[in-house]
mmCIF file of the N, C-alpha and C atoms, coordinates in Angstrom:
data_MODEL
# 
_entry.id   MODEL 
# 
loop_
_atom_site.group_PDB 
_atom_site.id 
_atom_site.type_symbol 
_atom_site.label_atom_id 
_atom_site.label_alt_id 
_atom_site.label_comp_id 
_atom_site.label_asym_id 
_atom_site.label_entity_id 
_atom_site.label_seq_id 
_atom_site.pdbx_PDB_ins_code 
_atom_site.Cartn_x 
_atom_site.Cartn_y 
_atom_site.Cartn_z 
_atom_site.occupancy 
_atom_site.B_iso_or_equiv 
_atom_site.pdbx_formal_charge 
_atom_site.auth_seq_id 
_atom_site.auth_comp_id 
_atom_site.auth_asym_id 
_atom_site.auth_atom_id 
_atom_site.pdbx_PDB_model_num 
ATOM 1   N N  . MET A 1 1  ? 6.091  -100.514 192.896 1.00 0.00 ? 1  MET A N  1 
ATOM 2   C CA . MET A 1 1  ? 7.568  -100.336 193.390 1.00 0.00 ? 1  MET A CA 1 
ATOM 3   C C  . MET A 1 1  ? 7.904  -101.159 194.305 1.00 0.00 ? 1  MET A C  1 
ATOM 4   N N  . SER A 1 2  ? 9.191  -102.318 193.933 1.00 0.00 ? 2  SER A N  1 
ATOM 5   C CA . SER A 1 2  ? 9.438  -103.286 195.259 1.00 0.00 ? 2  SER A CA 1 
ATOM 6   C C  . SER A 1 2  ? 10.076 -102.562 196.337 1.00 0.00 ? 2  SER A C  1 
ATOM 7   N N  . LYS A 1 3  ? 9.725  -102.936 196.880 1.00 0.00 ? 3  LYS A N  1 
ATOM 8   C CA . LYS A 1 3  ? 11.107 -102.908 198.675 1.00 0.00 ? 3  LYS A CA 1 
ATOM 9   C C  . LYS A 1 3  ? 11.854 -103.561 199.077 1.00 0.00 ? 3  LYS A C  1 
ATOM 10  N N  . ILE A 1 4  ? 13.086 -103.950 197.441 1.00 0.00 ? 4  ILE A N  1 
ATOM 11  C CA . ILE A 1 4  ? 14.207 -104.243 197.659 1.00 0.00 ? 4  ILE A CA 1 
ATOM 12  C C  . ILE A 1 4  ? 15.224 -103.663 197.090 1.00 0.00 ? 4  ILE A C  1 
ATOM 13  N N  . CYS A 1 5  ? 16.581 -103.359 198.185 1.00 0.00 ? 5  CYS A N  1 
ATOM 14  C CA . CYS A 1 5  ? 17.697 -102.743 197.190 1.00 0.00 ? 5  CYS A CA 1 
ATOM 15  C C  . CYS A 1 5  ? 18.118 -103.481 196.155 1.00 0.00 ? 5  CYS A C  1 
ATOM 16  N N  . GLU A 1 6  ? 18.329 -102.857 195.307 1.00 0.00 ? 6  GLU A N  1 
ATOM 17  C CA . GLU A 1 6  ? 18.804 -103.454 193.800 1.00 0.00 ? 6  GLU A CA 1 
ATOM 18  C C  . GLU A 1 6  ? 20.244 -103.648 193.859 1.00 0.00 ? 6  GLU A C  1 
ATOM 19  N N  . LYS A 1 7  ? 20.851 -103.597 194.347 1.00 0.00 ? 7  LYS A N  1 
ATOM 20  C CA . LYS A 1 7  ? 22.768 -103.385 194.759 1.00 0.00 ? 7  LYS A CA 1 
ATOM 21  C C  . LYS A 1 7  ? 23.226 -104.760 195.532 1.00 0.00 ? 7  LYS A C  1 
ATOM 22  N N  . CYS A 1 8  ? 22.186 -104.778 196.842 1.00 0.00 ? 8  CYS A N  1 
ATOM 23  C CA . CYS A 1 8  ? 22.134 -106.671 197.879 1.00 0.00 ? 8  CYS A CA 1 
ATOM 24  C C  . CYS A 1 8  ? 21.447 -106.961 197.630 1.00 0.00 ? 8  CYS A C  1 
ATOM 25  N N  . GLY A 1 9  ? 20.188 -106.428 197.069 1.00 0.00 ? 9  GLY A N  1 
ATOM 26  C CA . GLY A 1 9  ? 19.268 -107.351 197.020 1.00 0.00 ? 9  GLY A CA 1 
ATOM 27  C C  . GLY A 1 9  ? 18.327 -107.226 198.642 1.00 0.00 ? 9  GLY A C  1 
ATOM 28  N N  . ARG A 1 10 ? 18.574 -106.854 199.530 1.00 0.00 ? 10 ARG A N  1 
ATOM 29  C CA . ARG A 1 10 ? 17.729 -106.802 200.758 1.00 0.00 ? 10 ARG A CA 1 
ATOM 30  C C  . ARG A 1 10 ? 16.502 -106.336 200.849 1.00 0.00 ? 10 ARG A C  1 
ATOM 31  N N  . GLY A 1 11 ? 15.433 -107.528 201.519 1.00 0.00 ? 11 GLY A N  1 
ATOM 32  C CA . GLY A 1 11 ? 14.368 -106.775 201.425 1.00 0.00 ? 11 GLY A CA 1 
ATOM 33  C C  . GLY A 1 11 ? 13.135 -107.093 202.653 1.00 0.00 ? 11 GLY A C  1 
ATOM 34  N N  . PRO A 1 12 ? 12.508 -106.764 202.580 1.00 0.00 ? 12 PRO A N  1 
ATOM 35  C CA . PRO A 1 12 ? 11.610 -107.020 203.826 1.00 0.00 ? 12 PRO A CA 1 
ATOM 36  C C  . PRO A 1 12 ? 11.755 -108.309 204.606 1.00 0.00 ? 12 PRO A C  1 
ATOM 37  N N  . THR A 1 13 ? 11.817 -107.906 206.304 1.00 0.00 ? 13 THR A N  1 
ATOM 38  C CA . THR A 1 13 ? 11.756 -109.695 206.687 1.00 0.00 ? 13 THR A CA 1 
ATOM 39  C C  . THR A 1 13 ? 11.013 -109.530 208.243 1.00 0.00 ? 13 THR A C  1 
ATOM 40  N N  . ILE A 1 14 ? 11.002 -110.402 209.121 1.00 0.00 ? 14 ILE A N  1 
ATOM 41  C CA . ILE A 1 14 ? 9.296  -110.601 209.402 1.00 0.00 ? 14 ILE A CA 1 
ATOM 42  C C  . ILE A 1 14 ? 10.125 -110.600 211.106 1.00 0.00 ? 14 ILE A C  1 
ATOM 43  N N  . LYS A 1 15 ? 9.580  -109.827 212.184 1.00 0.00 ? 15 LYS A N  1 
ATOM 44  C CA . LYS A 1 15 ? 10.038 -109.310 213.419 1.00 0.00 ? 15 LYS A CA 1 
ATOM 45  C C  . LYS A 1 15 ? 9.026  -109.814 213.762 1.00 0.00 ? 15 LYS A C  1 
ATOM 46  N N  . ILE A 1 16 ? 9.592  -110.042 215.336 1.00 0.00 ? 16 ILE A N  1 
ATOM 47  C CA . ILE A 1 16 ? 8.222  -109.974 216.272 1.00 0.00 ? 16 ILE A CA 1 
ATOM 48  C C  . ILE A 1 16 ? 8.458  -109.085 217.800 1.00 0.00 ? 16 ILE A C  1 
ATOM 49  N N  . PHE A 1 17 ? 8.114  -108.262 217.500 1.00 0.00 ? 17 PHE A N  1 
ATOM 50  C CA . PHE A 1 17 ? 7.753  -106.884 218.724 1.00 0.00 ? 17 PHE A CA 1 
ATOM 51  C C  . PHE A 1 17 ? 6.674  -107.363 219.641 1.00 0.00 ? 17 PHE A C  1 
ATOM 52  N N  . ARG A 1 18 ? 7.334  -107.165 220.925 1.00 0.00 ? 18 ARG A N  1 
ATOM 53  C CA . ARG A 1 18 ? 6.746  -107.711 222.132 1.00 0.00 ? 18 ARG A CA 1 
ATOM 54  C C  . ARG A 1 18 ? 6.311  -106.280 222.726 1.00 0.00 ? 18 ARG A C  1 
ATOM 55  N N  . SER A 1 19 ? 5.036  -106.724 223.375 1.00 0.00 ? 19 SER A N  1 
ATOM 56  C CA . SER A 1 19 ? 4.937  -104.868 224.151 1.00 0.00 ? 19 SER A CA 1 
ATOM 57  C C  . SER A 1 19 ? 5.001  -104.923 225.701 1.00 0.00 ? 19 SER A C  1 
ATOM 58  N N  . HIS A 1 20 ? 5.434  -104.369 226.786 1.00 0.00 ? 20 HIS A N  1 
ATOM 59  C CA . HIS A 1 20 ? 5.351  -104.730 227.758 1.00 0.00 ? 20 HIS A CA 1 
ATOM 60  C C  . HIS A 1 20 ? 4.748  -105.781 228.000 1.00 0.00 ? 20 HIS A C  1 
ATOM 61  N N  . SER A 1 21 ? 4.031  -106.110 228.322 1.00 0.00 ? 21 SER A N  1 
ATOM 62  C CA . SER A 1 21 ? 2.743  -107.145 228.924 1.00 0.00 ? 21 SER A CA 1 
ATOM 63  C C  . SER A 1 21 ? 3.110  -108.571 228.035 1.00 0.00 ? 21 SER A C  1 
ATOM 64  N N  . ASN A 1 22 ? 4.400  -108.420 226.847 1.00 0.00 ? 22 ASN A N  1 
ATOM 65  C CA . ASN A 1 22 ? 4.638  -109.612 226.204 1.00 0.00 ? 22 ASN A CA 1 
ATOM 66  C C  . ASN A 1 22 ? 3.806  -110.227 225.045 1.00 0.00 ? 22 ASN A C  1 
ATOM 67  N N  . ILE A 1 23 ? 3.459  -109.128 224.546 1.00 0.00 ? 23 ILE A N  1 
ATOM 68  C CA . ILE A 1 23 ? 1.843  -109.672 224.061 1.00 0.00 ? 23 ILE A CA 1 
ATOM 69  C C  . ILE A 1 23 ? 2.785  -109.628 222.302 1.00 0.00 ? 23 ILE A C  1 
ATOM 70  N N  . ALA A 1 24 ? 2.827  -110.924 221.655 1.00 0.00 ? 24 ALA A N  1 
ATOM 71  C CA . ALA A 1 24 ? 3.887  -111.073 220.680 1.00 0.00 ? 24 ALA A CA 1 
ATOM 72  C C  . ALA A 1 24 ? 2.775  -110.172 219.495 1.00 0.00 ? 24 ALA A C  1 
ATOM 73  N N  . VAL A 1 25 ? 3.492  -109.419 218.477 1.00 0.00 ? 25 VAL A N  1 
ATOM 74  C CA . VAL A 1 25 ? 2.928  -108.981 217.546 1.00 0.00 ? 25 VAL A CA 1 
ATOM 75  C C  . VAL A 1 25 ? 3.607  -109.511 216.157 1.00 0.00 ? 25 VAL A C  1 
ATOM 76  N N  . LYS A 1 26 ? 4.035  -109.691 215.432 1.00 0.00 ? 26 LYS A N  1 
ATOM 77  C CA . LYS A 1 26 ? 4.260  -109.809 214.159 1.00 0.00 ? 26 LYS A CA 1 
ATOM 78  C C  . LYS A 1 26 ? 4.627  -108.475 213.525 1.00 0.00 ? 26 LYS A C  1 
ATOM 79  N N  . ARG A 1 27 ? 5.354  -108.296 212.646 1.00 0.00 ? 27 ARG A N  1 
ATOM 80  C CA . ARG A 1 27 ? 5.507  -106.851 212.181 1.00 0.00 ? 27 ARG A CA 1 
ATOM 81  C C  . ARG A 1 27 ? 6.828  -107.211 210.247 1.00 0.00 ? 27 ARG A C  1 
ATOM 82  N N  . ARG A 1 28 ? 6.538  -106.398 209.305 1.00 0.00 ? 28 ARG A N  1 
ATOM 83  C CA . ARG A 1 28 ? 7.708  -106.298 208.982 1.00 0.00 ? 28 ARG A CA 1 
ATOM 84  C C  . ARG A 1 28 ? 8.604  -105.185 208.695 1.00 0.00 ? 28 ARG A C  1 
ATOM 85  N N  . GLN A 1 29 ? 9.515  -105.124 208.849 1.00 0.00 ? 29 GLN A N  1 
ATOM 86  C CA . GLN A 1 29 ? 10.645 -103.810 208.835 1.00 0.00 ? 29 GLN A CA 1 
ATOM 87  C C  . GLN A 1 29 ? 10.885 -104.313 206.961 1.00 0.00 ? 29 GLN A C  1 
ATOM 88  N N  . ARG A 1 30 ? 10.923 -103.160 206.693 1.00 0.00 ? 30 ARG A N  1 
ATOM 89  C CA . ARG A 1 30 ? 11.472 -102.628 205.430 1.00 0.00 ? 30 ARG A CA 1 
ATOM 90  C C  . ARG A 1 30 ? 12.778 -101.838 205.700 1.00 0.00 ? 30 ARG A C  1 
ATOM 91  N N  . PRO A 1 31 ? 13.414 -102.375 204.362 1.00 0.00 ? 31 PRO A N  1 
ATOM 92  C CA . PRO A 1 31 ? 15.212 -101.659 204.810 1.00 0.00 ? 31 PRO A CA 1 
ATOM 93  C C  . PRO A 1 31 ? 15.321 -100.298 203.918 1.00 0.00 ? 31 PRO A C  1 
ATOM 94  N N  . ASN A 1 32 ? 15.780 -99.623  204.193 1.00 0.00 ? 32 ASN A N  1 
ATOM 95  C CA . ASN A 1 32 ? 15.586 -97.753  204.588 1.00 0.00 ? 32 ASN A CA 1 
ATOM 96  C C  . ASN A 1 32 ? 15.943 -97.496  203.168 1.00 0.00 ? 32 ASN A C  1 
ATOM 97  N N  . LEU A 1 33 ? 15.034 -97.394  201.936 1.00 0.00 ? 33 LEU A N  1 
ATOM 98  C CA . LEU A 1 33 ? 15.735 -97.337  200.561 1.00 0.00 ? 33 LEU A CA 1 
ATOM 99  C C  . LEU A 1 33 ? 15.204 -96.032  199.835 1.00 0.00 ? 33 LEU A C  1 
ATOM 100 N N  . GLN A 1 34 ? 16.122 -95.857  199.468 1.00 0.00 ? 34 GLN A N  1 
ATOM 101 C CA . GLN A 1 34 ? 16.532 -93.451  198.895 1.00 0.00 ? 34 GLN A CA 1 
ATOM 102 C C  . GLN A 1 34 ? 16.471 -94.488  196.914 1.00 0.00 ? 34 GLN A C  1 
ATOM 103 N N  . GLY A 1 35 ? 16.302 -93.594  196.741 1.00 0.00 ? 35 GLY A N  1 
ATOM 104 C CA . GLY A 1 35 ? 16.366 -93.626  194.674 1.00 0.00 ? 35 GLY A CA 1 
ATOM 105 C C  . GLY A 1 35 ? 17.259 -92.553  195.121 1.00 0.00 ? 35 GLY A C  1 
ATOM 106 N N  . ARG A 1 36 ? 18.323 -92.951  194.059 1.00 0.00 ? 36 ARG A N  1 
ATOM 107 C CA . ARG A 1 36 ? 19.335 -92.547  193.822 1.00 0.00 ? 36 ARG A CA 1 
ATOM 108 C C  . ARG A 1 36 ? 19.905 -92.670  192.011 1.00 0.00 ? 36 ARG A C  1 
ATOM 109 N N  . LYS A 1 37 ? 20.574 -91.784  191.517 1.00 0.00 ? 37 LYS A N  1 
ATOM 110 C CA . LYS A 1 37 ? 21.122 -91.799  190.301 1.00 0.00 ? 37 LYS A CA 1 
ATOM 111 C C  . LYS A 1 37 ? 22.160 -92.738  190.277 1.00 0.00 ? 37 LYS A C  1 
ATOM 112 N N  . ILE A 1 38 ? 22.471 -93.369  189.521 1.00 0.00 ? 38 ILE A N  1 
ATOM 113 C CA . ILE A 1 38 ? 23.790 -94.360  189.698 1.00 0.00 ? 38 ILE A CA 1 
ATOM 114 C C  . ILE A 1 38 ? 24.454 -94.714  187.998 1.00 0.00 ? 38 ILE A C  1 
ATOM 115 N N  . ASN A 1 39 ? 25.046 -93.755  187.961 1.00 0.00 ? 39 ASN A N  1 
ATOM 116 C CA . ASN A 1 39 ? 25.748 -94.601  186.286 1.00 0.00 ? 39 ASN A CA 1 
ATOM 117 C C  . ASN A 1 39 ? 24.652 -93.216  185.447 1.00 0.00 ? 39 ASN A C  1 
ATOM 118 N N  . GLY A 1 40 ? 23.584 -92.484  185.513 1.00 0.00 ? 40 GLY A N  1 
ATOM 119 C CA . GLY A 1 40 ? 22.645 -91.883  184.614 1.00 0.00 ? 40 GLY A CA 1 
ATOM 120 C C  . GLY A 1 40 ? 21.611 -93.286  184.871 1.00 0.00 ? 40 GLY A C  1 
ATOM 121 N N  . LYS A 1 41 ? 21.129 -93.928  185.283 1.00 0.00 ? 41 LYS A N  1 
ATOM 122 C CA . LYS A 1 41 ? 20.029 -94.753  186.070 1.00 0.00 ? 41 LYS A CA 1 
ATOM 123 C C  . LYS A 1 41 ? 19.432 -95.071  186.900 1.00 0.00 ? 41 LYS A C  1 
ATOM 124 N N  . ARG A 1 42 ? 18.091 -94.488  187.276 1.00 0.00 ? 42 ARG A N  1 
ATOM 125 C CA . ARG A 1 42 ? 17.618 -94.205  188.939 1.00 0.00 ? 42 ARG A CA 1 
ATOM 126 C C  . ARG A 1 42 ? 17.726 -95.366  189.687 1.00 0.00 ? 42 ARG A C  1 
ATOM 127 N N  . THR A 1 43 ? 18.268 -96.105  190.510 1.00 0.00 ? 43 THR A N  1 
ATOM 128 C CA . THR A 1 43 ? 17.975 -97.080  191.249 1.00 0.00 ? 43 THR A CA 1 
ATOM 129 C C  . THR A 1 43 ? 17.512 -97.067  192.968 1.00 0.00 ? 43 THR A C  1 
ATOM 130 N N  . LEU A 1 44 ? 17.277 -98.005  193.152 1.00 0.00 ? 44 LEU A N  1 
ATOM 131 C CA . LEU A 1 44 ? 16.559 -97.659  194.529 1.00 0.00 ? 44 LEU A CA 1 
ATOM 132 C C  . LEU A 1 44 ? 17.600 -98.599  195.171 1.00 0.00 ? 44 LEU A C  1 
ATOM 133 N N  . ILE A 1 45 ? 18.371 -97.854  196.967 1.00 0.00 ? 45 ILE A N  1 
ATOM 134 C CA . ILE A 1 45 ? 19.558 -98.405  196.886 1.00 0.00 ? 45 ILE A CA 1 
ATOM 135 C C  . ILE A 1 45 ? 18.840 -98.800  198.932 1.00 0.00 ? 45 ILE A C  1 
ATOM 136 N N  . CYS A 1 46 ? 19.981 -99.256  199.370 1.00 0.00 ? 46 CYS A N  1 
ATOM 137 C CA . CYS A 1 46 ? 19.178 -98.827  200.418 1.00 0.00 ? 46 CYS A CA 1 
ATOM 138 C C  . CYS A 1 46 ? 20.465 -98.527  200.838 1.00 0.00 ? 46 CYS A C  1 
ATOM 139 N N  . THR A 1 47 ? 20.258 -97.612  202.129 1.00 0.00 ? 47 THR A N  1 
ATOM 140 C CA . THR A 1 47 ? 21.363 -96.459  203.168 1.00 0.00 ? 47 THR A CA 1 
ATOM 141 C C  . THR A 1 47 ? 22.950 -97.226  203.459 1.00 0.00 ? 47 THR A C  1 
ATOM 142 N N  . LYS A 1 48 ? 22.530 -98.363  204.069 1.00 0.00 ? 48 LYS A N  1 
ATOM 143 C CA . LYS A 1 48 ? 23.107 -99.092  204.027 1.00 0.00 ? 48 LYS A CA 1 
ATOM 144 C C  . LYS A 1 48 ? 24.338 -99.105  202.973 1.00 0.00 ? 48 LYS A C  1 
ATOM 145 N N  . CYS A 1 49 ? 24.407 -99.368  201.406 1.00 0.00 ? 49 CYS A N  1 
ATOM 146 C CA . CYS A 1 49 ? 24.582 -99.310  200.160 1.00 0.00 ? 49 CYS A CA 1 
ATOM 147 C C  . CYS A 1 49 ? 25.370 -98.198  199.793 1.00 0.00 ? 49 CYS A C  1 
ATOM 148 N N  . LEU A 1 50 ? 24.761 -97.153  200.058 1.00 0.00 ? 50 LEU A N  1 
ATOM 149 C CA . LEU A 1 50 ? 24.817 -96.105  199.523 1.00 0.00 ? 50 LEU A CA 1 
ATOM 150 C C  . LEU A 1 50 ? 25.482 -95.404  200.590 1.00 0.00 ? 50 LEU A C  1 
ATOM 151 N N  . LYS A 1 51 ? 26.351 -95.559  201.214 1.00 0.00 ? 51 LYS A N  1 
ATOM 152 C CA . LYS A 1 51 ? 26.923 -94.700  202.720 1.00 0.00 ? 51 LYS A CA 1 
ATOM 153 C C  . LYS A 1 51 ? 28.479 -95.822  201.997 1.00 0.00 ? 51 LYS A C  1 
ATOM 154 N N  . THR A 1 52 ? 28.519 -97.199  201.865 1.00 0.00 ? 52 THR A N  1 
ATOM 155 C CA . THR A 1 52 ? 29.665 -97.702  201.297 1.00 0.00 ? 52 THR A CA 1 
ATOM 156 C C  . THR A 1 52 ? 29.971 -97.254  199.770 1.00 0.00 ? 52 THR A C  1 
ATOM 157 N N  . LEU A 1 53 ? 28.931 -96.720  198.629 1.00 0.00 ? 53 LEU A N  1 
ATOM 158 C CA . LEU A 1 53 ? 29.318 -96.358  197.698 1.00 0.00 ? 53 LEU A CA 1 
ATOM 159 C C  . LEU A 1 53 ? 30.129 -94.650  198.031 1.00 0.00 ? 53 LEU A C  1 
ATOM 160 N N  . THR A 1 54 ? 29.844 -94.027  198.579 1.00 0.00 ? 54 THR A N  1 
ATOM 161 C CA . THR A 1 54 ? 30.484 -92.907  199.436 1.00 0.00 ? 54 THR A CA 1 
ATOM 162 C C  . THR A 1 54 ? 31.548 -93.258  199.939 1.00 0.00 ? 54 THR A C  1 
ATOM 163 N N  . LYS A 1 55 ? 31.819 -94.493  200.500 1.00 0.00 ? 55 LYS A N  1 
ATOM 164 C CA . LYS A 1 55 ? 33.137 -94.222  201.048 1.00 0.00 ? 55 LYS A CA 1 
ATOM 165 C C  . LYS A 1 55 ? 33.724 -94.679  199.649 1.00 0.00 ? 55 LYS A C  1 
ATOM 166 N N  . ALA A 1 56 ? 33.785 -95.244  198.800 1.00 0.00 ? 56 ALA A N  1 
ATOM 167 C CA . ALA A 1 56 ? 34.135 -95.357  198.030 1.00 0.00 ? 56 ALA A CA 1 
ATOM 168 C C  . ALA A 1 56 ? 35.472 -94.564  196.563 1.00 0.00 ? 56 ALA A C  1 
# 
């Protein structure tokens, strides 16, 4: 299963996290994907898109 939103195309990004001792660690941040049925088809969409769909 891919980690990409099917509506907006958001995918994982690389972020540099720093500890208290300033050691840099590269991590992948994945979008918060939720499986929902839209028009009878199961899709993976991020919560940002899900929030805008409920507003419309």
